[in-house]
N, C-alpha and C positions, 0 to 999 in steps of 0.2 A: 257281388259287389257292384255298387252303383257307379257307372261311368257316363261321361258325356263326350260328345264328338263335336269338333269345331267345324262351322260352316262360314266361309268368308262371304259377306254380303256386299261390301263396298269398300273402296279405299279412296277417301277424299282428301281435302286439305286438313291441317291441324284442327283439332276440335277442343272447345272449351268445356268446362264442367257443366253437366245438366243440359246438354243440347240435343238429346235424343229421347223420343218416347215411342212406345208401341201403341198404335191406335186401337180403340175398342173394336170388337167384332162387328163387321158390316154385313152385307148381303151374303158374302162368301165366307167359307170356314177359315181360310188363311187370313191372318192379320197383317196389316201394313206397318211399316216403320217410318217415322218422320225424323229426319236428322238435318241439323244445320252446322255449317263449318266456318272456318275463318275466311273463306272466299265470299261470305255473305249470301250464299245460295242455300235455300231450303229445299230439300229433296224428300219425296215420299216414294219408297220402294216396296216391292212385294216379290214373292217367289211364285213362279208358275212352271210346272213340269221340271222342277229342279234347277231352273235358271232364274237369275235375279232380273227383274224388270223395273223400270222407272215409271211410276204413274204420272208424276208431274214435278216440275222444278220451278221455283220462283225466280224472277229476274234477280240479278245481284243487288243486294240492299245497300251496298256502298260501305258497309262496316262489317267487322267480324260479328257473327251471331253468338250471343253470350248466354241465351236462355231460351228453351223451347218447352211450352206447357200446353195441356189441354184445359179448356174451360170446364170447371167442376160440374159433373153431371151432364155435360153436353159433348158434341163431337166437333167443336171448333178449336182450331190451333192458334196459339198466340206465341209470337216470337219477339224476344228482346234483342235489340241490335243498336249498340251505341247508346244514344239517349232517346231512341224512339221505339214504339211498340207497334207491331203489325199483326192483324188478325186475318186468318185464312179459313175458308170452308174446307171440308174434306176433299172437295174436287179441285182445290187450288186457287179459288177466286179470293182475291184480297178484298175484304169487306170493310176493314177499318184500319186507319193509320193514325197513331197518336204521337205528335211531336211534343215531348215533355220539355219543361224549362230546367231540367236537371243539368248539373255540371259534371257529375260522376257517371260512369258507365253502369247500365242496369245489368247486374249479375244474377239476380233472382227475381222470379215472377210468380204470382199466384192470381188466378182469375176466377171469380165467383160469378153469379148471375150478371150483375152490372157493376161490380166493384173490382178494382185491380189493385193489388199490393205489389210494389216494386222494392227490391233491396239493392242499394248501391253499396259503396264501401262502408259508410257510417250512417247513412240516412235511409229511413224507410218511408216511402211515400204511398199515399192511398188516393185512388181516383174513383169517382162515382160518375158513371155515364160519361167517361172521357174528360171530366172536369176535376180540378184539384179538390180533394176532400180534406186532406190534412197530411201532416208528416210528423215523424218522431226522430229526434237525434239520439242514436243508440250510443251507449257509453264506450263501446269498443268495436273493432272491425266485425262486420257481419259475414259469417262463413256459410250460413244456410238459412233459408226462410221458407215457412209453409204456413197454412192456416187451417183451423179446425173449429167446430162448434164446441168450445170448452166453457166459456162464460155465458151466463144468461144475458144476452144482449141482442140488439138488432143486427149487429155485425158479427162476422166470424172473428175468432181470436187469432191474432198473428203470433206464431211461435218463432222466435229468432235465436239462432245459435251464434254465440259471440266468441271472439278470440280470448277474452279475459276469463275463461272457464265458467261462463254463465249461460244459462238457458233462460231467456226472458220472454214474458207473455204480454202482449198489448191488446187492448180493446180499442180500436180506432187509434187515436194519438195517446191514449192514457195507459201508462204502465200498470199491469195487473199484478204480476208476481215475477220474482226471479229466483232461480234455483242454482246452487253451485254444483258443478259436475267434475269428473275426475281430471279433466284436462281441457285445453281449447277444443270446443266442439266443432267438428268439420263436416258432418253429414247428418241429415235428418230423414226419417221415414216413418211409415205407420205399419203396425202389425195388422195385416189385412188391408182393406181399402180405407181411404180417408172418409170419415163419416160425412164430410162436406160434399162428397161426390155421389152420395146415394140420392136417387131421384125422390122428389117430394120431401127432402130433408128440411126440417124446421130449424133454422139457425138460432132462433130465440131461446130454445129450450136449454142448450148447453149440456154438459154432462162429462163423463169420464172417457178419456181417449187413450188408446194404447200406442205409445210412441217409441220409436227406436232412435238412438243417437250414437254416433261414432266419434271418437276423439283422435287428436294428433298422436297420442301414445298407442293407438291401435285397439283401444277398448271399445266394445259395443255393449250398450245397455238397453234392456227392454224395461219400460216403466209405464205406470198408469198415471196420467195427468188429469187433474180437475182444476177448478178455479182457485182452490185454496192449497192444494198440496201436490207433491210428487212422490209416488211409491215405487221403489225399484223392485222389479221381479227377478231379473236374472242378468248376469254380466258374462260376456264372452271375454275372458281375460286376455291381456296382451302377452301372456306367457303360456300359451297353449302348447301341449306336447305335440310335436309334428309326427304324423303317422310314419311308421317304418324307420324311425331314427332313434338313436340312443346316445348317451353322453351329453356333454355340456351344450352341444349345438341343437339338441332336441327341444330345449325350452327357449327358442329364440323369441325375442321381442318382435311382435308383428308390426308392420308398417302403418302409417297414417291411413285412416278410413276416408275414402273419397266418395263412395256411393253405397246406399243401402236400399234393399227391396225385399218384399216377401211374396212367395208364391209356392204352391204345392208342386215342386219339381220331382221329388222322389216318389210321389203318388202313395203316401201312407195316410192320407186323410187329414194331416195337419199342415199348417203353413211352415215352409222352411225359410230361414233368414239367408239372403244372398248378399255377400259382402264384396265390394270392389276396393282395392287398396292402391296406394301410391306406387308401390313397387311392382304393380301388375298382377298381384295375387288375386285370383277369383276363388271365393270359398262359398260352399253351400253348407249351412249349419242346420241340423235337424233337431226339432224340439220333441222328438218322440211321437208315438202314434196317438191319434185322438181326433176330436172334432176340430173345426176351424176356430173355435173360441180360444181366447187367450188363456194359456195354461197358468195355473196358480203358482205362487212363489214356493209353496210347500212341495208341489209336484216337481218343479224345476230344480229344487234342492235335492230331491231323491234321485231324479233322472236328469242330470245336467245336459245342456246342449252338446251334440256330438258333431264332429266334422265329417260330413258324408262325402264331400268331393272338394278337391283343391287342385289348382294348376296356376302356373305363373306365366304371364305374357311378356315379362321384361320391360313393360312400359306402363305408365299409370292409366288406370281405368277412370274414364270421365263420366260415364252415365250407365245406368242399369235399367233393364225392363224385362218383362216376360210376356209370353203369349204363344199362340200357335202360328208360327211364321212360315215354317217349311211345309205346311199343309199336311203334316202327319197327325197322329193322335196324341202328341205329347205337348206338355207345357215347356216351352224352351226359354232359355235365358238369352237376352240380346244385350250387347254392351258396345260402347265406343271407347277407343283408346286415344291417347294424346296425339299420336302421329296421324290420326284420321281413319283408322280401320273401324268398320262396323262388322262385328262378329256375332254369330249365333252359336249357342251351345245346346245341343239336343241329345236326349237319351236314345233317340231313334238309331237303330242299327244301320239304316239306309245311308246315313252320313258317315259311317265308320271309315270309309276309304276315300277321302276327298281327293287324294292325289292320283288315285288309280293304280298305286303300286301293288296292292293285293291282287287286283284284277289281272295285271300284267303277269304277276307271279303264278297265278292259277293257270293262265293261258299257256305260259312257258312250260309248266310242269305237265300240263295236259298234252302238249306237243311232244315232249320227250318221253312220255309214258312212265315217268317216275312215279307219278301219283297212283297209277293203276297197279304197279307192282307192289307198292307199299301197303295198299289196302285191298288185298285180294279176298280176305275173309268175307267182307260184306259188299262184294262187288256189284251184285244185282241192285241192291238198295241204293248204292252210290250212283250207279249208272242212271237209274230212273230220276234221281235228284239232279244229277249233273246236266241231263238233257233240258230239264225245265230251267235250270239256272243258266245254262249256256245261252239260251235265247235272250234272257233278260240282260246277261252280261254283254252280249253282242250289241244289243240295242243301246244300252247305257254307254258302251264304248264309242259307238258311232256318234251318239249325241254329244259326248264330251269332246270328241275329236273335232266335230264341226264348230262347237262353241269356242274351243281353244284356237282353231284356225282363224275365226272371225276376230277373236280378241287380239291375236298376234298382228293381224292386218291393221286393226285400229291403232295399236301401240306403235307400229312402224310409221303410220301416217302422222301420229302425234309427235313422235320423235323427230321426224323429218322437218315438221313445221317449227318445232322448238329450235332445232339446229340452225335453220335459215334465219330465224329471228335473232338468235344469239350472234351469228356471224355478222349480221348487219350492225349490231350494237358494239361488238368487241373488236372492231377493226384495229383501232389504236387507243381504245379507252380502257381504263382500269375499273374493276368492279367496285362500286361505291355503296351499293345497297345489297343487303343479304337476301338470299332467295329462300331461306329456311328459317323456321321459328325456333328459338332457344329460350327455355325458362329455367329458373333456378329457385331453390329454397334453402335458406341458411337457418337451421333451427338447432336449439340447444337440447341435447339429450341429458336430462337431469340425472339418470342412473349412472351414466359413464362420465359425467361432468366434461363433456366435449361437444363440439359442434359437428353436425352432419351437413355437408354441402351436397345437395342433390341437383344434378344438372340433367335436363331432359331436352332432347332435340328431335325435330321432325325427321331429319336425315341421320343415318348412322354417324357416330362420333369417330374422329380420327386422332385428335390430340387435345389434351387439356393442360394448359400451362398456368402455374401459380406464381405470383410475385407479391410480397408483402413488405411494408416498411416498418413492421413490428415483429417481434419474435413470435413465431407460431410453430407448434409441433405438429408434424403429420404423423398420425397414428396408423399402424398397419391395420388393414381391413381384410378379414378372411373372405375369400371368394372373389377378390378383385382380379379380373382378367385384364390386367394392364401392366406395362413395364414402367417402373418409377425411376426417373433419373434426377438426382439432386445435385445442384451446383453449390459450391461454397459461396455463401453470400458475402456482402460487405455491410458496413454500418448503415448504409442507405437502404439496401435491400437484403435484410437478414434471411429471407426465404426466397429461394428460386428453385422451382421443381417442375418437372414435366411428366405427364402420364401419356404413354403411347399405347393405344388400344390394340389388343390382340384379336378379340372377337368383334363381330359386327354387333353393335348394341347402340340403342338410342338413349339409354339412361345410364348415368354413372354417379357413384356416391363416394365422397372423400370424408374421412374423419379427421378433424383438426382440434387441437387444444390451444386456446389462447392463454396469454399470461396476464393476470389482472394487474391493474395499475398502469398499463400501457394503452395508448390510444393511437389508432392508425387505420390503414385501409389495406384490404387484400384485393388484388386485381387478378381476375381469373379470365384467361383467354381461351375460348372454346372454338375449336376448329372442326366443323362437320365435314363429311365426305361429299362435298358438292363441287360443282365446277361452274363458274370460276371460284377459286379458293377465297373465302372471306371468313375472318375471325370475329366472333362475338365477344365483346368485353363485358364482364360482369364485375361490378365493384361492390365489395362488402365492407361495411363499417365495423371495426373492432372497437368496442367501447371499454372504458377503464374498468367497469365492473361487469364485464361480459359473461362471467360464469355465475351470475346471480339470476335466479328465476323467481317470478312473481308467485306469491302464495296468498291465501285469504287470511284475514286478521284472526279468524278462529283457529287456523292451523299454527299460528305463531306461538312459540313457547313463552310462558309467563314466568315471572320471578327469576329472570336471568340478569346478572349484572351487566349494565350497558354504559358505554361511553356516549357522550352527547355533544352534538354540534348545534348551537342555537344562533339563528340569524334574524336580524330585524332591520328594516330599512324601507326605502321608498320603491318597492317593487310590487308587481301584480301577481296574481296566481298564475297567469299565463307565462310571465317571465320565469318564475321558479320552475314551472312545469317544463318549459323549454330547456332550462339549464340542467334539470335532472335527466331529461331525455338524452343528453349528451353522454351521460354516465352509465345508464342502464337500458336494457331492452324491455319490450312488452308494455310500454306506456301507451295509453290512447293518444291520438294525434293532438287532442286538445283537452284541457281540464273539464271534468264533467260535473263538479260540485264547487261550491264556494270554499269549502275546506276539504282538501284532498288527504286521504289516509291510504298509503300504499305500503305493503310489506313484501320484502324480498328475503330469500334464503340463498346462501352460497351453496351451489351444488357440489363443490369440491371439499370445502372445509366444514360446512354445516352451520356457519355463523349467520346471524339475522341482521336485517336492516329495516328499521321502521321509519317511514317518511311521513311527516305531518306538516302541511303548509297551507296557508291562506294569504290574503292580501296583507303584505307588510311583515308577516312573521313566518318563520319556518323552523322546524326542529327535526333533527336526524339522530336516531339512536341506533347503536350497533355494538355487539360484543366483539367486533373486529376493529381495532384501531386503524388498520389500513383503509377500510371502507370510509371511515370518518375523514381521514387525511386526504384521500382521493377526492371526495365530495367537496371538501373545503377548498382544495386547490382549483378545481374546475369552476366552482361557483364564483369564487373571488376573482378569478381571471376574467370570466364572462361579464361580471358586474363592473369590473374596472374598465373593460372595453366599452361598456354602455354608459360609463360615468355615473353609476348609481352608488350612492353612499350606503354602507352597511355596517352595522355593529355585529361583531363576531365574538361568540363565547364558546370555548371548548372545555369540556369536562372529561378528563381521562381518568378512569377508575382502575386502580391496581388489581381489583378482584377479577377483572375481565381476562387477565393474561393466563392465570392457571387454567381457566375454562377453555381458552383458545388452544393452549398446549395440549389439554386433555382431548379436544376434538381432533387434533392433527396427529396425536400419538399413535393410533393403530396403523395409519398409513406409513409413518416414519419407521416404526418398529418392523413392519413387514419388509419395507425396502432395504433397511439395514441388514436384516437377516438374509435376504436374497443376495445382496452384494457380498456378504461374507461367505455364503455358500458357493457363489460363483468363483471366488478366489481359491476355494478349497478343491474345486473339481479337478483341475489339471494335476496338482501334486498327488491327490488320491488315486488318480488313474495311473500315475507313474508307480506308486506303491503297489497297485494291483498287478501291473506288468512285471515288476521285479519279484514280488513275493508269490503271485499266483493265488494265494489264499488271503482272504480279508476278514476272516472270522474274529481275529484278535483286535480289530478296530472297535472303537466306541460305537454303540448302536446308532447314535445320531450321525456319525460319519458314514456308516454303512448306508443309512437312508439317503444321504447326499449322493453317494456313489450310485445307488440304484436309480435315483431320479435325476441323474446328471444332465441328460439331454433336455428334459423338461425345464430344469432350472436355467440352463443356458438360453433356451428359446424364450422363456419368460423375461429374462434379463435383456435380451436383444430387442424385444418388443418395446421395452421402456427404459432405454439407457439414460434418458434425460430426466426420468421421474424423480430420482433422489435429489439431483441438483435443483429441480423445480420446487420440491418440498422445502429444501434448505433456504431457497430464496424467499419463500413465503414467511418463514420464521424470522429471517434477517430483516425483511421489509417491515414486519410488525415491530421489531426492536427499534429500527430507525425511526419509524413514525411515532412511536411512544414518546421518544425524547425530543423529536422535532416539534411536536405539538406542545411540549412543555418548554420550548424556547431554546433548546440546544441545537445549534446548526449542524455540528459534525460529531458523529460517534464512531468514526472509522477506526480509531485506536482500540475500541471495544469490540468491533465487528470481527477482528481477527481472532480474538479469544472465543467469541461465540461460535465461529466456524470450526475451531478446534474441538469445542465441546460437542458440536453437531456430528463431527466425524467419528468421535468415540461414542457418541449417543448414550446419554443417561438422562432420562426424563426429569428426575429430581434436581440434578445439577443445573439443567437448563432453566427450570422454574426458579431456582434460587438466584441464578445469574440475572434473570429478568427483574428480580426484586432489589438487586444491589443498586445503590446510588451510583451515578455516573462519575462523580468527582472523586 
């Protein structure tokens, strides 16, 4: 079985994504690692005789380092820091500094011969010999950027991974192609080396390139890209069976992909795919034995990729690389984590005992003579081995002892210095500035129709407190090592909850379900274990159509009856775009066309929303009357505040309601049967206690008795679910008649609630069709 052993190389400040690279082989066999962190210092380190040495450090650059790359085919280092780019030689000499006129931070860099591509949040800039060459406004947020000789041109083709589930290609400023992918693309890599990095490479020829991309849903895809098409070869699904696990937890959805790399780590002749994820999972996927060439789609179908090695670091992986770092004979994986750790993973057995616990155990057992009595049969063989081993163990022990002593002395001095500095500051002052970095991600999980709030801190977390001014359900989360205390809220703060951490961890995830139609803010106070105590405030906007996810126009269902809201007036595309962004997520920060067409699907109910707007006109179609009503309320309120006159026309179609009830029926039927089963559990248990024998019961009641514990657990997990579903149906009924001019339908809502409690699909559908008067 293939295993890898961890080697700690460095622990610096917090690190951004893509700020570490393994330098190519130099004069010596061992490769060096270049890493930049939030202190703005660039460090190049290497290993010598089992100890980590620093070759050089740059002076502090004044801002956090956000990107570190090698010049294609050369051994020069380029660093993105704020809005400037710094170039270093291998020896640490700064030979170029470019101060750009950008307003956004440079998050992505690619450097060719004399061309530089930079990726900020929405803008891709190109520089030729340090001068502006051109720029492209990308339609949505840039998550990853790289370049390769794909199109036949004087320039390399830029490959841009975007938040709107698109992979875009640009030649200079000109868009070449765009391909739809499975989800927001979060990482890019090449299978093998990037063709742009081969020496003597002719950019002008173009050709096919093997590209890897990873998505927010955890899917990794290997594909062939050329100037005209994209051919998918294999996909590492987001629901891979975890090794050594069975049951429902075995097919867990994998976390967001943060880094991708390929290298022959397993030494079977073909390149392995190395994956780093947001939850700290490091995975090595093997594509079978064979040459370094890209395997064909047919071969990958017969022999799918297999998970060779996996381990979890409990904090997100920010960068991946590989090389011979510890000076053995192995190809090792090097990675950086969010809190600033630089770690090596090597198959070498020499790194098997990093803490020295095995060594101490061997020494102990040798002293007590337990080992000799246990293995008396082959004692002579063992003795000859142990003598050779003893000397190396002794030598290693002395070396480790000396290095630990010097490390402890350095730490003592650093601690003393910090203490004195802090005492000077905190005589009578209160901590105003935080000393640790905290980041968050608030993303919609379309499968579970809920939000995942992921918090990550540089220091271990102590407390997380939530407060919201709208109704939000906290969903139970398996594997959460924290104590949850909920307080009874009031109308101003319906949600008040605190998580107290049990284990030392720097990453924490909370599952929340919002209620559509409500608008508000969730305030999250994060308290890391630092001194002085400072809390970080994270504010999250809850939008009225928060459970809607963006889909492509091609994925939208056709021939579905739709309600329509038509607006016309003296507004611009930007105005309408801004008003729509108050209702839904995943909209680009600014409109990208003169006529915008955007499609959404409700992750909970399954209804659709088609938005089409340009200067002066807008049309919104949906099979959910609630979505139409919410949009009408928000847009008219905003337009009134801006004193913009608008003509509003609403077309409510009766055919949409049977479809809406059909979509929600499976969820309602399941929840009702669960509620009825829960009511039966206690009486049935009483019958069982008194009678002892339950064979005379109906088979369905026997089944409820057998699965009583599971039914109760499932009900406890979702006590609000039935009320939540009832509210969706009642809201649809209210909005139907509100849009037709009836201000109050409360006298009818009571009858509808009674029907929902007894639940009969046909009766509810008939009730919706009845006139209100």
